[in-house]
Backbone bond lengths (Angstrom), bond angles and torsions (degrees), N, CA, C in turn:
res aa  C-N    CA-C-N  psi(-1)  N-CA   C-N-CA  omega(-1)  CA-C   N-CA-C  phi
1 M - - - 1.467 - - 1.411 108.53 -
2 I 1.317 115.99 176.90 1.469 124.88 -174.43 1.471 111.69 -71.94
3 N 1.309 116.11 130.56 1.540 123.23 171.68 1.482 100.37 -102.74
4 L 1.306 120.22 113.03 1.413 121.88 -176.55 1.515 118.13 -65.74
5 R 1.372 114.79 -28.05 1.446 118.26 175.68 1.572 110.39 -71.43
6 Q 1.272 118.48 -32.06 1.454 121.08 177.74 1.521 112.58 -81.59
7 A 1.311 117.78 -31.88 1.434 118.92 -172.28 1.485 113.65 -80.56
8 V 1.402 120.19 -17.18 1.409 124.42 -177.34 1.451 108.77 -129.50
9 F 1.299 119.52 121.53 1.472 124.00 179.14 1.568 105.63 -80.12
10 Y 1.230 117.66 104.90 1.464 123.47 175.88 1.569 105.93 -142.75
11 E 1.290 115.38 142.25 1.451 121.86 -177.96 1.567 112.56 -56.74
12 Y 1.292 113.28 -45.88 1.483 117.00 -176.27 1.489 107.58 -137.87
13 V 1.331 119.51 123.69 1.347 125.64 176.26 1.565 111.13 -114.19
14 D 1.369 117.52 117.05 1.374 124.02 179.39 1.430 117.26 -49.52
15 D 1.334 123.64 125.38 1.404 125.03 178.01 1.587 113.44 -58.95
16 G 1.361 112.72 -36.78 1.509 116.09 176.55 1.524 111.49 -61.71
17 V 1.320 119.46 -39.08 1.455 126.72 179.55 1.587 107.39 -59.35
18 I 1.341 111.78 -51.85 1.466 117.56 -179.78 1.510 111.80 -59.81
19 E 1.343 117.46 -42.09 1.437 120.79 179.29 1.551 111.88 -61.11
20 I 1.308 116.25 -47.64 1.411 120.49 -179.56 1.506 114.36 -64.89
21 F 1.385 114.62 -41.81 1.379 120.90 179.35 1.577 110.23 -63.87
22 D 1.311 117.28 -42.94 1.451 121.00 178.11 1.556 111.31 -60.66
23 R 1.338 114.76 -31.07 1.491 117.52 -178.25 1.546 109.64 -75.05
24 Y 1.245 119.85 -25.71 1.468 122.40 -172.55 1.563 113.71 -109.18
25 K 1.329 116.76 -15.47 1.544 118.73 -172.09 1.483 112.96 -59.47
26 W 1.308 119.55 -37.72 1.454 119.61 -178.87 1.499 112.12 -67.32
27 G 1.369 112.46 -43.44 1.563 117.95 177.07 1.496 112.18 -61.74
28 L 1.296 116.54 -41.93 1.408 125.40 -179.24 1.604 109.38 -60.59
29 R 1.348 109.31 -44.81 1.518 116.28 176.21 1.487 115.28 -59.04
30 R 1.386 110.41 -48.92 1.483 117.00 -179.15 1.462 113.97 -64.25
31 L 1.394 114.81 -31.25 1.511 117.71 178.72 1.561 109.45 -74.89
32 G 1.297 119.13 -13.58 1.462 119.67 175.59 1.512 115.77 106.87
33 V 1.396 114.84 13.79 1.465 117.65 -179.29 1.578 108.00 -70.40
34 N 1.274 116.03 137.96 1.493 121.77 176.53 1.661 105.74 -97.80
35 F 1.336 111.44 119.02 1.467 117.21 -173.32 1.502 107.05 -84.37
36 S 1.272 115.94 78.65 1.500 122.35 176.43 1.479 109.16 -72.78
37 Q 1.391 118.57 166.48 1.439 120.98 179.70 1.494 106.19 -67.89
38 D 1.290 121.38 -36.68 1.505 124.44 179.99 1.514 108.60 -60.22
39 L 1.318 118.99 -45.58 1.451 120.13 178.72 1.448 111.64 -62.16
40 L 1.331 119.51 -51.03 1.478 123.08 -179.24 1.481 109.72 -52.75
41 E 1.378 117.64 -47.13 1.458 120.26 -178.60 1.494 112.48 -65.82
42 T 1.290 118.35 -35.60 1.465 126.11 177.87 1.614 105.79 -61.13
43 I 1.306 116.79 -45.86 1.434 119.61 -176.91 1.555 110.40 -69.08
44 I 1.395 121.70 -35.88 1.387 123.82 172.40 1.462 112.14 -61.13
45 Y 1.349 121.42 -43.50 1.431 126.65 -175.39 1.479 113.89 -81.66
46 C 1.324 117.76 -7.82 1.517 123.26 -178.23 1.524 105.19 -65.86
47 S 1.298 115.37 113.82 1.432 117.46 -177.95 1.496 114.88 -100.90
48 H 1.364 118.24 -3.13 1.535 119.35 179.77 1.474 107.81 -153.36
49 N 1.327 110.14 150.11 1.469 119.79 173.73 1.587 117.59 56.97
50 L 1.327 116.53 26.33 1.482 120.84 -177.04 1.535 109.26 -58.48
51 E 1.261 117.64 -54.46 1.463 119.86 -172.15 1.527 109.22 -69.07
52 N 1.320 118.55 -39.32 1.474 117.48 179.10 1.643 111.58 -64.45
53 T 1.333 113.45 -38.71 1.415 120.52 178.50 1.566 108.53 -62.20
54 L 1.351 116.03 -49.91 1.480 115.73 -179.28 1.525 111.99 -66.17
55 M 1.295 117.36 -37.97 1.536 120.30 173.87 1.586 112.07 -56.60
56 A 1.329 113.05 -48.18 1.534 119.27 -175.89 1.551 105.00 -67.02
57 F 1.371 118.98 -42.36 1.441 121.71 -177.50 1.527 112.24 -63.78
58 C 1.268 118.18 -49.37 1.435 124.25 176.77 1.517 113.08 -56.74
59 S 1.367 114.51 -41.54 1.498 116.91 177.38 1.462 109.66 -69.34
60 W 1.276 120.98 -37.23 1.462 124.14 177.82 1.528 112.65 -59.61
61 V 1.317 112.93 -48.41 1.559 118.35 -179.29 1.509 107.57 -66.53
62 L 1.366 120.07 -42.76 1.495 120.19 173.49 1.466 114.45 -54.77
63 W 1.322 116.53 -42.21 1.455 120.90 174.84 1.412 115.40 -58.93
64 L 1.439 116.23 -49.29 1.411 121.89 175.50 1.584 112.96 -55.81
65 K 1.283 115.14 -44.74 1.516 117.31 -178.13 1.592 109.35 -71.73
66 S 1.335 118.00 -28.65 1.447 119.44 175.51 1.495 110.96 -67.72
67 K 1.347 118.10 -26.78 1.491 123.43 175.05 1.499 112.76 -81.30
68 G 1.328 117.60 -4.73 1.461 118.54 -177.09 1.485 115.23 90.77
69 E 1.294 117.92 4.40 1.541 120.55 -173.37 1.535 108.95 -76.79
70 K 1.258 118.06 139.16 1.411 125.21 175.31 1.562 108.27 -82.90
71 T 1.281 112.59 137.13 1.528 117.53 -179.58 1.462 110.16 -116.09
72 N 1.330 114.56 140.68 1.517 124.53 177.00 1.558 107.64 -96.36
73 P 1.396 118.04 130.41 1.469 116.07 179.61 1.514 116.40 -63.49
74 E 1.376 114.71 -32.47 1.465 117.43 -178.35 1.545 107.35 -70.20
75 I 1.346 119.56 -44.49 1.412 124.72 -179.12 1.545 112.26 -63.06
76 L 1.337 114.85 -40.91 1.404 122.38 176.13 1.527 111.15 -59.58
77 S 1.370 115.57 -49.98 1.488 122.46 178.09 1.482 111.70 -56.71
78 E 1.365 114.10 -46.82 1.457 119.36 -175.35 1.578 109.96 -65.29
79 T 1.321 114.49 -39.46 1.484 121.99 -179.80 1.563 105.87 -62.43
80 L 1.327 119.16 -45.96 1.392 124.85 -177.02 1.553 107.28 -65.95
81 I 1.240 122.27 -41.78 1.499 124.84 178.16 1.527 105.08 -60.21
82 Q 1.318 123.01 -47.89 1.435 124.33 -176.14 1.537 108.37 -65.48
83 A 1.307 119.84 -38.87 1.485 121.64 179.09 1.497 109.19 -66.70
84 L 1.296 122.53 -39.31 1.405 122.57 177.70 1.559 116.26 -71.55
85 K 1.296 112.91 -25.34 1.521 120.49 178.33 1.514 111.18 -85.82
86 S 1.266 117.13 -17.41 1.518 118.28 -178.70 1.521 111.71 -61.23
87 D 1.257 116.82 160.72 1.492 120.11 -176.59 1.482 113.56 -61.87
88 R 1.387 116.81 -42.24 1.438 119.51 -179.37 1.518 115.24 -104.97
89 G 1.287 115.57 -6.27 1.501 117.79 -171.36 1.556 107.63 74.25
90 W 1.279 115.58 -175.02 1.469 119.51 171.51 1.537 108.48 -96.96
91 I 1.349 114.21 134.21 1.376 117.17 -178.73 1.551 110.99 -106.84
92 P 1.303 122.13 119.24 1.484 120.45 -174.61 1.534 112.22 -69.62
93 Y 1.295 115.09 138.33 1.490 120.14 174.03 1.508 102.99 -82.58
94 D 1.415 113.17 166.38 1.501 121.03 -179.48 1.551 111.72 -56.14
95 Y 1.414 115.94 -38.29 1.447 117.10 -177.54 1.485 108.14 -69.83
96 Q 1.299 121.52 -34.42 1.476 122.37 178.00 1.528 109.46 -63.39
97 K 1.321 117.37 -43.22 1.507 117.20 179.88 1.492 109.41 -67.19
98 D 1.354 117.95 -33.79 1.455 118.08 176.92 1.576 112.45 -67.74
99 F 1.317 111.84 -35.19 1.464 116.19 -179.84 1.450 111.80 -70.60
100 L 1.325 119.43 -35.87 1.481 124.08 174.50 1.548 109.95 -69.66
101 E 1.340 115.50 -38.81 1.463 116.95 177.45 1.519 111.67 -56.21
102 Q 1.330 115.93 -39.56 1.458 120.80 -177.30 1.553 109.88 -72.64
103 N 1.262 117.58 -15.71 1.425 120.71 -179.96 1.569 115.52 -119.99
104 L 1.341 112.99 34.30 1.461 117.97 -176.98 1.471 114.67 -61.99
105 D 1.389 121.89 -24.74 1.407 118.94 177.72 1.534 113.95 -64.39
106 L 1.292 115.18 -16.03 1.474 119.85 170.96 1.561 113.41 -57.10
107 L 1.243 112.01 -33.76 1.480 117.11 -175.64 1.474 113.89 -82.56
108 E 1.321 116.79 -14.24 1.530 119.53 -174.03 1.489 108.22 -69.78
109 S 1.377 109.77 153.57 1.475 114.86 175.86 1.572 106.97 -69.44
110 P 1.414 113.21 160.41 1.520 113.69 177.13 1.458 116.69 -54.90
111 Q 1.292 116.19 -34.11 1.474 118.74 178.46 1.433 112.62 -57.21
112 V 1.350 116.84 -56.50 1.444 121.57 -176.99 1.517 111.00 -65.46
113 F 1.388 119.84 -46.15 1.365 124.48 176.21 1.606 112.84 -51.91
114 L 1.292 113.67 -54.56 1.464 117.00 -177.63 1.454 115.19 -70.66
115 W 1.337 118.43 -27.49 1.423 120.91 173.27 1.539 115.27 -62.87
116 K 1.383 111.40 -39.13 1.447 120.51 176.79 1.589 109.69 -71.92
117 V 1.283 116.55 -41.02 1.503 116.50 -177.73 1.514 106.81 -69.14
118 A 1.411 120.54 -35.98 1.408 123.53 179.87 1.534 110.65 -62.46
119 E 1.306 116.83 -36.71 1.502 120.57 179.49 1.552 106.69 -68.93
120 Q 1.360 118.95 -41.24 1.422 123.19 -178.34 1.605 108.28 -65.03
121 Q 1.243 116.49 -41.67 1.516 119.22 -173.86 1.545 112.00 -85.03
122 L 1.306 116.25 -39.21 1.433 119.84 -175.17 1.536 118.13 -102.84
123 G 1.355 113.37 -19.25 1.446 116.32 -171.25 1.433 109.92 90.68
124 E 1.305 118.50 147.52 1.502 123.69 -176.54 1.580 112.74 -57.18
125 S 1.349 116.06 -46.76 1.493 120.02 -176.48 1.522 112.46 -61.94
126 L 1.351 116.61 -48.69 1.417 119.33 -177.46 1.564 109.70 -70.35
127 R 1.255 120.66 -36.19 1.439 124.24 178.65 1.602 109.04 -62.18
128 N 1.309 116.80 -45.32 1.362 120.65 -173.68 1.459 108.73 -69.98
129 R 1.381 120.68 -33.72 1.483 124.93 174.49 1.524 115.96 -70.85
130 A 1.318 113.92 -42.33 1.449 119.93 -171.32 1.468 116.80 -86.33
131 I 1.320 118.66 -32.81 1.450 118.69 -174.47 1.519 112.28 -98.49
132 A 1.320 113.14 123.47 1.477 117.40 -177.83 1.524 110.49 -84.43
133 D 1.318 117.51 -44.75 1.453 122.72 -176.48 1.527 108.89 -159.75
134 I 1.362 113.62 162.72 1.471 120.72 172.19 1.538 107.13 -130.46
135 S 1.311 120.99 120.37 1.452 121.40 -176.61 1.444 111.00 -75.29
136 E 1.334 122.82 167.61 1.342 130.08 -177.59 1.505 112.79 -58.95
137 E 1.443 114.01 -33.83 1.478 115.54 176.83 1.502 114.22 -84.21
138 G 1.317 116.59 2.91 1.492 119.65 174.04 1.512 114.29 94.74
139 K 1.379 117.89 21.23 1.454 118.89 177.08 1.476 104.99 -89.81
140 I 1.395 111.79 132.45 1.428 117.45 -175.59 1.566 106.88 -96.83
141 I 1.239 117.20 128.10 1.533 122.59 173.18 1.544 109.63 -105.78
142 F 1.294 111.39 121.10 1.481 116.90 176.97 1.517 111.57 -97.48
143 H 1.352 113.27 149.39 1.411 119.38 175.31 1.582 110.13 -62.05
144 P 1.369 114.96 130.03 1.453 116.35 -173.97 1.428 117.16 -78.41
145 N 1.259 120.27 -28.35 1.475 120.19 -174.23 1.568 114.79 -121.03
146 I 1.372 115.47 56.42 1.499 112.85 178.31 1.564 103.10 -113.58
147 T 1.267 109.43 153.06 1.510 120.90 179.19 1.555 106.64 -86.82
148 L 1.340 115.14 123.78 1.429 123.47 178.61 1.496 111.20 -128.19
149 T 1.364 113.99 146.15 1.424 119.08 174.64 1.494 109.10 -73.05
150 D 1.362 118.01 165.00 1.490 119.57 175.92 1.526 112.24 -59.55
151 E 1.351 116.14 -36.69 1.482 121.53 178.38 1.570 110.39 -65.31
152 E 1.337 117.03 -41.59 1.440 121.72 179.50 1.511 109.22 -65.65
153 K 1.359 119.29 -45.39 1.471 123.54 174.74 1.514 111.91 -54.23
154 E 1.309 115.04 -43.47 1.496 120.26 -177.44 1.565 107.89 -65.51
155 K 1.317 113.46 -42.89 1.542 116.26 179.93 1.503 110.46 -65.06
156 I 1.267 120.02 -34.33 1.473 119.66 177.02 1.512 115.97 -71.42
157 E 1.356 112.18 -35.24 1.473 119.29 172.62 1.484 111.12 -63.37
158 E 1.321 118.39 -45.34 1.467 122.35 176.00 1.438 111.37 -62.13
159 F 1.290 120.82 -38.67 1.456 128.33 175.84 1.569 110.88 -59.13
160 K 1.297 111.48 -47.57 1.544 116.03 177.84 1.505 110.53 -57.75
161 V 1.313 116.63 -46.99 1.407 122.60 -178.22 1.588 111.60 -61.48
162 Y 1.355 113.45 -41.21 1.425 121.38 176.04 1.512 112.89 -57.71
163 I 1.281 112.62 -52.85 1.481 122.42 -178.89 1.542 109.97 -60.96
164 N 1.256 118.46 -46.55 1.458 121.98 174.22 1.553 114.04 -53.52
165 Q 1.363 116.54 -36.61 1.430 123.03 -179.56 1.568 109.37 -75.61
166 L 1.319 118.69 -29.88 1.416 121.68 175.48 1.569 114.28 -61.35
167 Y 1.427 110.73 -40.73 1.410 117.84 -175.14 1.543 115.85 -99.13
168 L 1.319 116.62 20.43 1.433 117.39 175.56 1.486 112.13 -87.39
């Protein structure tokens, strides 16, 4: 995933900006934001209200999706750029904070998110035996030489289909 210090050439990048971006980058990606160079530079140069703006933006997109609205990555990215460039940024209302609280799994890294989903779909025992690792980008690596019952093999195949649907 994006390392902001490497993605944008800038003499000094504030550690606070990096910390906030790292907290929200997975959620922004899952919501469909396109990380253009322009957006990354805008994040670096955002001197105020970065976290509030990202929180309000994520809540807004989640609300749109909950209403069944289709979102366009370029429009989302441009909207986020405009929000970050505005004088005050976007300030989340209490209901937006609550909405984001209810969807905190969105902000988790793919490793944590998929590990939890694997437990829900496979059960803890099968997950622990079958999954060797999950990469930062969300690629699941299965143990190659484990003995599985036909039922367990079927569960794993169903899990793979489910995961592919999550990332389409």
